[in-house]
Wavefront OBJ file of the C-alpha trace (Angstrom):
o trace
v -109.999 88.942 44.653
v -111.542 91.021 41.943
v -109.165 93.359 41.378
v -106.845 90.659 41.179
v -108.676 89.372 38.045
v -108.954 92.669 36.671
v -105.212 93.611 37.266
v -104.450 90.695 35.070
v -106.951 91.563 32.137
v -109.272 88.412 32.557
v -112.867 88.403 32.788
v -114.644 85.622 35.134
v -115.563 83.478 32.341
v -111.328 83.392 31.134
v -110.650 82.005 34.855
v -113.228 79.911 34.467
v -111.748 78.435 31.510
v -108.655 78.359 32.529
v -108.856 77.039 36.179
v -111.880 75.264 36.074
v -113.527 76.726 39.173
v -117.082 77.487 38.096
v -117.877 81.215 37.504
v -120.749 81.106 40.175
v -117.535 80.096 43.066
v -115.601 83.393 41.450
v -118.554 85.608 41.616
v -118.564 83.905 45.665
v -115.083 84.366 46.521
v -114.935 87.991 45.077
v -118.003 89.066 46.874
v -116.644 87.814 50.414
v -119.654 84.841 50.359
v -118.635 81.975 52.587
v -116.537 79.507 50.228
v -114.881 76.253 50.893
v -111.096 77.622 51.974
v -109.494 74.895 48.903
v -111.374 77.352 46.208
v -109.977 80.627 47.492
v -106.330 78.750 48.021
v -106.900 77.689 44.412
v -107.770 80.757 43.006
v -105.305 83.029 45.166
v -102.660 80.173 43.992
v -103.211 80.951 39.974
v -103.678 84.695 40.420
v -100.082 84.433 41.890
v -98.727 81.853 39.528
v -99.937 84.602 37.065
v -97.821 87.292 38.646
v -99.869 88.809 40.926
v -98.240 89.598 44.534
v -100.675 90.094 47.419
v -98.956 92.815 50.030
v -100.203 92.241 53.171
v -101.174 95.361 55.594
v -98.727 97.580 56.571
v -99.148 100.635 59.320
v -102.516 101.640 58.707
v -102.875 100.700 55.184
v -105.041 97.342 54.401
v -104.035 94.801 51.357
v -102.637 95.691 48.340
v -102.493 93.909 45.087
v -99.232 94.119 42.585
v -99.387 92.953 38.897
v -95.273 91.832 38.649
v -95.953 91.507 34.960
v -96.245 94.978 34.447
v -92.635 95.753 35.841
v -90.606 95.169 32.564
v -93.301 96.153 30.153
v -96.408 98.380 31.521
v -98.690 97.090 28.698
v -98.332 92.816 29.499
v -101.075 92.126 31.957
v -100.821 88.468 32.384
v -98.339 85.854 30.965
v -100.783 83.591 29.816
v -100.373 82.575 26.079
v -103.936 81.169 25.015
v -106.622 81.092 27.221
v -109.918 78.547 26.064
v -113.268 79.883 25.061
v -115.483 79.847 27.827
v -117.886 77.188 27.862
v -120.991 79.419 28.822
v -123.026 80.188 25.728
v -122.656 83.989 24.775
v -125.276 85.818 23.918
v -126.206 85.876 20.000
v -124.838 82.708 20.079
l 1 2 3 4 5 6 7 8 9 10 11 12 13 14 15 16 17 18 19 20 21 22 23 24 25 26 27 28 29 30 31 32 33 34 35 36 37 38 39 40 41 42 43 44 45 46 47 48 49 50 51 52 53 54 55 56 57 58 59 60 61 62 63 64 65 66 67 68 69 70 71 72 73 74 75 76 77 78 79 80 81 82 83 84 85 86 87 88 89 90 91 92 93
């Protein structure tokens, strides 16, 4: 999940602001901690809606992640037009 987020060029704060799932929950999912399945499904669905394809294991290879946004334009990481500012206070604010 972390790789999927990074492939989209998003921070955990960005995902929290757009999806509404708390940053702590995103962190727990990325670490592989036990989390309510609904949150994992929501996060995966969000990434898939943004162009991420999760590639299942084949042969001796494990899971893969593909960013479909880069097919037509290698510089386009995601399809988000506007990422709302994080509700989290930034250092120095």
